[in-house]
C-alpha positions as CSV (number, residue, x, y, z in Angstrom):
1,M,0.0,0.0,0.1
2,R,1.5,3.2,-0.9
3,R,1.4,6.3,1.6
4,L,-0.3,10.1,1.1
5,L,1.0,13.0,3.6
6,V,-1.9,14.6,4.4
7,V,-1.6,18.3,5.4
8,A,-4.4,19.3,6.8
9,Y,-4.8,21.8,9.9
10,Y,-8.4,21.3,10.5
11,T,-9.7,17.6,11.5
12,P,-11.3,15.4,14.4
13,P,-12.1,16.0,16.8
14,L,-13.0,19.2,15.3
15,G,-16.7,19.1,14.2
16,L,-18.5,20.7,11.2
17,S,-17.9,21.3,7.4
18,G,-14.2,22.0,7.8
19,V,-13.1,18.6,8.8
20,M,-15.4,16.6,6.7
21,R,-13.8,16.7,3.3
22,V,-10.2,15.7,4.5
23,T,-11.9,13.1,7.2
24,K,-13.9,11.4,4.5
25,L,-11.6,11.0,1.7
26,C,-9.1,9.3,4.2
27,K,-11.6,6.9,5.6
28,F,-12.0,5.7,2.3
29,L,-8.0,6.1,0.7
30,P,-7.0,2.6,2.2
31,E,-9.8,0.7,0.1
32,A,-8.2,2.6,-2.9
33,G,-4.6,1.6,-2.0
34,W,-3.3,4.7,-0.2
35,Q,-2.6,4.9,3.7
36,P,-3.3,8.3,4.9
37,L,-0.3,9.6,7.3
38,I,-2.2,12.6,8.2
39,L,-0.1,15.9,9.8
40,T,-2.0,18.6,11.5
41,V,-2.2,20.2,14.8
42,K,-2.7,19.5,18.3
43,P,-5.5,20.6,19.9
44,V,-7.0,23.9,19.1
45,A,-9.6,26.1,20.3
46,Y,-12.6,25.9,18.5
47,Y,-16.4,26.5,18.5
48,H,-17.3,22.8,18.0
49,Y,-16.1,18.9,18.6
50,D,-17.5,15.8,17.4
51,P,-14.8,13.2,18.4
52,H,-17.1,10.5,16.9
53,L,-15.3,11.8,13.7
54,L,-12.0,10.0,14.9
55,D,-13.8,6.7,13.8
56,D,-13.5,7.3,10.1
57,L,-9.6,8.0,10.7
58,A,-9.1,4.3,12.1
59,G,-7.1,3.5,8.8
60,S,-4.7,6.4,9.2
61,R,-2.0,7.8,11.2
62,I,-2.6,10.9,13.0
63,Y,0.7,13.4,13.9
64,R,-0.3,16.3,15.9
65,T,2.2,19.1,16.1
66,E,2.6,22.1,18.5
67,S,1.8,25.4,16.9
68,A,2.1,29.2,17.9
69,D,-1.1,30.0,16.0
70,P,-3.7,32.0,18.4
71,N,-6.5,29.2,18.5
72,R,-3.7,26.6,19.4
73,L,-2.1,29.5,22.0
74,F,-5.8,30.1,23.3
75,N,-6.7,26.4,23.8
76,L,-3.7,26.0,26.1
77,L,-4.5,29.1,28.0
78,R,-8.0,27.8,28.3
79,R,-6.7,24.7,29.9
80,R,-4.8,26.3,32.3
81,A,-7.6,28.7,33.1
82,R,-9.8,26.2,34.1
83,R,-8.2,25.3,37.1
84,L,-8.5,29.0,38.1
85,T,-12.2,29.7,37.1
86,P,-14.6,27.5,34.9
87,A,-16.3,30.4,33.3
88,L,-13.2,32.0,32.0
89,A,-12.0,29.0,30.7
90,Q,-15.5,28.7,28.9
91,N,-15.1,32.4,27.2
92,L,-11.7,31.1,25.9
93,G,-13.6,28.2,24.2
94,N,-14.1,29.5,21.0
95,G,-10.5,31.1,20.2
96,P,-9.9,34.3,19.3
97,R,-11.6,36.9,17.4
98,L,-8.3,37.7,15.4
99,P,-9.0,38.3,11.7
100,N,-6.8,36.7,9.4
101,Y,-5.3,40.1,7.9
102,F,-3.0,40.6,11.2
103,L,-1.1,37.7,10.0
104,F,0.3,36.3,6.6
105,P,-0.7,34.5,4.7
106,D,-3.3,33.6,7.6
107,S,-3.7,33.5,11.2
108,K,-2.7,29.6,10.9
109,V,1.0,30.9,9.7
110,G,2.3,29.9,13.5
111,W,1.9,26.5,12.5
112,L,4.6,26.8,9.5
113,P,7.3,26.0,11.9
114,F,6.4,23.0,13.6
115,G,4.6,21.5,11.0
116,S,8.0,21.4,8.8
117,V,9.7,20.3,10.9
118,A,7.4,17.2,12.1
119,G,6.7,17.0,8.2
120,R,10.2,16.1,7.6
121,H,10.7,13.9,10.5
122,I,7.4,11.7,9.0
123,I,8.8,12.0,5.6
124,D,12.3,10.3,6.4
125,R,10.6,7.4,8.3
126,E,7.4,6.8,6.3
127,K,8.3,7.6,2.8
128,P,5.6,8.8,1.6
129,A,4.6,8.5,-2.5
130,A,2.6,12.1,-2.5
131,I,1.4,14.6,-0.8
132,L,-1.9,16.3,-0.9
133,A,-2.1,19.7,1.3
134,S,-5.7,20.7,1.9
135,A,-6.8,24.7,2.9
136,P,-7.9,26.4,4.3
137,P,-5.7,27.8,5.9
138,F,-3.7,28.6,3.5
139,T,-0.5,28.2,5.1
140,A,-1.1,24.1,4.9
141,L,-0.5,24.7,1.1
142,L,2.8,26.6,1.7
143,L,3.5,23.9,4.4
144,G,3.1,21.5,1.3
145,V,5.3,23.1,-0.8
146,R,7.9,23.2,2.0
147,L,7.6,19.6,3.0
148,K,7.6,18.4,-1.5
149,A,10.9,20.1,-1.7
150,H,12.2,17.9,0.7
151,A,10.2,14.5,0.1
152,H,10.8,15.1,-4.0
153,V,7.4,13.4,-5.0
154,P,4.0,14.9,-6.5
155,L,2.2,17.4,-4.7
156,A,-1.7,17.5,-4.5
157,L,-3.0,21.1,-3.1
158,D,-6.8,21.2,-2.5
159,F,-9.3,24.1,-2.3
160,R,-11.9,23.7,-0.1
161,D,-12.7,27.6,-0.1
162,P,-11.9,30.0,-2.8
163,W,-8.6,31.8,-2.7
164,P,-7.1,33.7,-1.0
165,T,-9.3,34.1,2.3
166,G,-12.6,32.0,1.8
167,F,-15.6,34.3,1.7
168,S,-14.2,37.4,3.3
169,P,-12.0,39.7,1.1
170,P,-8.3,40.2,2.2
171,P,-7.4,43.9,3.3
172,P,-6.1,45.7,0.1
173,H,-3.0,46.0,1.6
174,Q,-2.5,41.9,0.8
175,R,-3.9,41.5,-2.2
176,A,-1.4,41.6,-4.3
177,A,1.0,38.9,-2.0
178,L,-1.7,36.9,-1.8
179,R,-1.7,36.6,-5.6
180,R,2.0,36.4,-5.8
181,L,2.1,33.5,-3.0
182,R,-1.3,31.7,-5.1
183,R,1.2,31.7,-7.7
184,Y,4.0,30.4,-6.0
185,V,2.0,27.4,-4.5
186,V,0.3,26.3,-8.0
187,D,3.5,26.5,-10.1
188,R,5.1,24.2,-7.4
189,S,2.4,21.9,-7.3
190,D,1.6,18.5,-9.6
191,L,-2.1,18.7,-8.9
192,V,-4.5,21.6,-8.1
193,L,-7.9,20.7,-6.9
194,A,-11.1,22.5,-5.9
195,V,-14.4,21.3,-4.2
196,N,-16.3,22.7,-6.8
197,S,-16.6,24.8,-10.6
198,G,-16.8,28.3,-8.9
199,T,-13.8,27.9,-6.5
200,A,-12.2,26.3,-9.2
201,R,-12.8,29.6,-11.5
202,A,-11.3,31.2,-8.6
203,V,-8.1,29.6,-8.1
204,G,-7.2,29.6,-11.8
205,P,-7.2,27.2,-15.1
206,R,-5.2,24.4,-13.6
207,C,-7.3,23.2,-11.0
208,E,-9.7,20.7,-11.4
209,V,-12.8,19.7,-9.8
210,L,-13.2,16.9,-7.1
211,D,-16.5,17.3,-5.9
212,N,-17.5,17.4,-2.2
213,G,-19.8,14.6,-1.5
214,F,-21.5,12.1,1.1
215,D,-20.4,9.1,3.1
216,P,-23.6,6.6,2.5
217,T,-22.6,5.0,5.8
218,D,-23.8,8.1,7.5
219,F,-27.0,7.8,6.7
220,A,-27.4,4.2,8.5
221,V,-29.5,5.7,11.3
222,E,-32.8,5.7,12.5
223,P,-34.6,9.0,11.0
224,A,-35.6,11.8,13.3
225,K,-39.4,12.1,14.2
226,L,-40.1,15.3,13.0
227,D,-43.4,17.6,13.0
228,G,-46.0,18.6,10.3
229,L,-44.5,18.9,7.2
230,S,-40.9,19.3,7.8
231,I,-38.3,21.5,6.2
232,V,-34.8,21.1,7.3
233,H,-31.6,23.2,7.5
234,V,-28.2,21.9,8.5
235,G,-25.4,24.1,8.8
236,N,-24.6,27.9,10.2
237,L,-26.3,30.9,8.5
238,W,-23.9,33.3,8.3
239,R,-25.5,37.0,7.0
240,N,-28.8,35.3,5.9
241,Q,-30.9,37.2,8.0
242,A,-33.1,38.4,4.6
243,E,-33.4,34.8,3.2
244,V,-34.4,33.1,6.5
245,A,-37.0,36.3,7.1
246,S,-38.5,35.9,3.6
247,L,-38.8,32.2,3.8
248,V,-40.6,32.1,7.3
249,E,-43.4,34.4,5.8
250,A,-43.9,32.4,2.7
251,L,-44.8,29.5,5.0
252,R,-47.2,31.6,6.9
253,Q,-49.0,30.1,3.9
254,R,-48.7,26.5,4.7
255,P,-49.1,26.6,8.8
256,D,-48.4,23.0,8.7
257,A,-45.2,23.6,7.7
258,R,-42.2,23.5,10.4
259,L,-38.6,24.8,9.6
260,Y,-35.7,23.3,11.7
261,L,-32.6,24.9,11.5
262,A,-29.7,23.0,12.8
263,G,-26.4,25.2,13.3
264,K,-25.6,28.6,14.5
265,V,-27.5,31.5,13.3
266,D,-27.1,34.8,14.1
267,G,-28.7,36.8,17.3
268,G,-31.2,38.7,15.0
269,T,-32.8,35.3,13.8
270,R,-32.5,33.8,17.3
271,Q,-34.2,36.7,18.5
272,R,-36.8,37.5,15.9
273,F,-37.7,33.6,15.2
274,G,-36.6,31.8,18.8
275,Q,-40.5,31.7,19.8
276,D,-42.3,31.7,16.5
277,S,-44.4,28.5,16.2
278,Q,-43.2,27.5,12.8
279,V,-39.5,27.7,13.6
280,R,-37.5,25.4,15.3
281,L,-33.6,26.2,16.5
282,L,-32.0,23.2,17.4
283,G,-28.2,24.6,17.7
284,M,-25.1,22.7,17.2
285,L,-25.8,19.1,16.8
286,P,-23.1,15.9,16.2
287,H,-22.8,15.0,12.6
288,S,-24.8,11.6,13.3
289,E,-27.6,13.9,14.9
290,A,-27.5,16.0,11.5
291,C,-27.9,12.8,9.7
292,A,-31.1,11.5,11.4
293,L,-32.5,14.9,10.6
294,M,-31.6,15.2,7.2
295,K,-33.3,11.8,6.5
296,G,-36.2,12.1,8.9
297,A,-37.2,15.7,6.6
298,D,-40.0,16.3,4.0
299,V,-38.0,18.7,2.6
300,L,-34.2,19.7,2.9
301,L,-33.7,23.7,2.5
302,Y,-29.9,24.9,0.8
303,I,-29.8,28.5,2.0
304,G,-26.1,29.8,-0.4
305,K,-23.4,31.6,2.3
306,P,-22.4,34.9,0.3
307,A,-19.8,34.1,-2.3
308,Q,-20.1,30.7,-2.0
309,P,-20.6,28.5,-4.8
310,V,-21.5,25.4,-3.4
311,G,-21.8,24.5,0.4
312,I,-20.6,21.0,1.4
313,K,-24.2,20.2,3.1
314,L,-25.8,20.5,-0.1
315,Y,-23.8,17.7,-0.9
316,E,-25.1,15.3,2.1
317,Y,-28.5,16.4,1.4
318,L,-28.0,14.7,-1.8
319,G,-26.9,11.4,0.4
320,A,-29.8,11.5,2.5
321,R,-32.1,11.3,-0.6
322,K,-34.7,13.9,-0.1
323,P,-36.4,16.5,-1.9
324,I,-34.1,19.9,-2.1
325,V,-35.1,23.3,-2.0
326,V,-32.7,26.1,-2.9
327,W,-33.8,29.4,-1.8
328,G,-32.2,32.8,-2.2
329,D,-30.4,34.4,-5.2
330,G,-26.7,34.0,-6.1
331,S,-26.9,30.6,-5.8
332,D,-26.9,29.3,-8.9
333,E,-24.2,26.8,-9.0
334,A,-26.0,25.0,-6.8
335,A,-28.9,25.6,-8.1
336,G,-27.4,23.4,-11.1
337,L,-26.4,21.2,-9.3
338,V,-29.7,20.2,-7.9
339,V,-31.8,20.6,-10.8
340,G,-29.4,18.6,-12.7
341,V,-29.8,15.6,-10.9
342,D,-33.4,16.1,-10.5
343,A,-33.1,16.1,-6.7
344,G,-35.0,19.2,-5.7
345,L,-36.2,22.9,-7.3
346,A,-35.0,26.0,-7.1
347,C,-37.0,29.0,-5.6
348,G,-35.4,32.0,-5.8
349,L,-36.6,34.5,-3.1
350,D,-40.3,33.7,-5.1
351,G,-42.8,32.6,-2.1
352,A,-45.5,31.5,-4.5
353,K,-42.9,29.4,-6.2
354,L,-41.3,28.3,-2.9
355,V,-45.2,26.9,-1.8
356,A,-45.9,25.1,-5.1
357,A,-42.6,23.6,-4.9
358,L,-43.7,22.2,-1.1
359,D,-47.1,20.8,-2.6
360,E,-45.6,19.1,-5.1
361,M,-42.7,17.3,-2.9
362,K,-45.6,16.3,-1.0
363,R,-47.4,15.0,-3.3
364,E,-44.4,13.2,-5.2
365,P,-41.7,12.8,-3.2
366,V,-39.7,10.0,-5.1
367,R,-39.6,12.1,-8.1
368,F,-36.6,14.1,-6.7
369,C,-35.0,10.5,-5.1
370,H,-34.6,8.0,-7.6
371,A,-31.8,9.6,-9.7
372,T,-28.1,8.1,-9.4
373,R,-25.5,9.5,-7.3
374,E,-22.7,7.7,-7.4
375,R,-20.5,10.7,-8.6
376,F,-20.9,12.4,-5.1
377,D,-20.4,9.2,-3.6
378,R,-17.0,9.7,-1.0
379,R,-15.9,6.0,-2.0
380,C,-16.0,7.3,-5.5
381,Q,-14.2,9.9,-5.0
382,A,-11.4,8.3,-3.1
383,R,-11.1,6.3,-5.9
384,R,-11.0,9.3,-8.7
385,L,-8.0,10.5,-6.2
386,A,-6.1,7.8,-5.8
387,D,-6.1,7.7,-10.0
388,R,-4.9,10.8,-10.1
389,L,-2.3,10.5,-7.9
390,E,-1.3,7.0,-9.8
391,A,-1.3,8.9,-12.4
392,L,1.5,11.6,-11.3
393,I,3.5,8.6,-9.7
């Protein structure tokens, strides 16, 4: 079995969407003949943990290093604070609110020296046949380039978010330097991947699409029991107050409809709809509970984040095999994906169209659940990645 050095800052026991791509690829790569050697950071301050996801990495070797980045330092500070006062430790739990623009190329640059030393030791001992570096943070790509120079093996870069700082634009004084750094890491890589077409276009012409996807085994759970015509949204809502408000207003025409929001919502949305009879705010859930919620829904709701081509939860919606409604403007790629595989309907911000879609989905749910979705199966994607790495070697 070949060995693949995987450079990834976000890994379990951290939770939420940022860890899922690397976790699921590493879960299935051994079936395709590659054993992952995961180079990551020791525990950091983070706003959600899901230790059960570590089960997916049973076939991987995990190497955790120190780091001088703010999230790692705050985790150490929190551990000390816990001995003094639990209240202080809780306030430190989410880590610092330090924007990336104070550090270059991002706030995780303090991991670079520690990852470089540990990565070279792993390479000397384990002799990996290739390296995969996943971003964000974009420091991981720079680390991948450094380790390629030491190992003299192919390097694949994986962009989970658009370059250079995800969905928040970088400050003007950094933009030119970030563009130069993007050219630097791409020019020194052998394969450049992105999670969707919009992200690939943002990265550049060399970038190929390896879709996000779903793990079918995650849905071997009992469906959650929900009330009424259940409409479920899974994932954090970020700057989506207007979309949520217009959606709830449209649902007034369907008194039997119940909107379930699993994940973080902004304070305004919580205050406005926390006591609403048609809205259920569920907060953060472990991934297994989120999958049970998706499986129990009558309709799955997709609302895109600003500047995000396609969110990862949409692919898990496909795995749940329930009808999908795409709500809001600016989600053309997500809408095209859903309609293209006959998995649901896009409604824009048209309340009448939404009500008609809900009626159609309640009447004929099977119509939206029969199409093949093998392209988005994580096992198939791991095989595709393994084939591309073999070709490089």
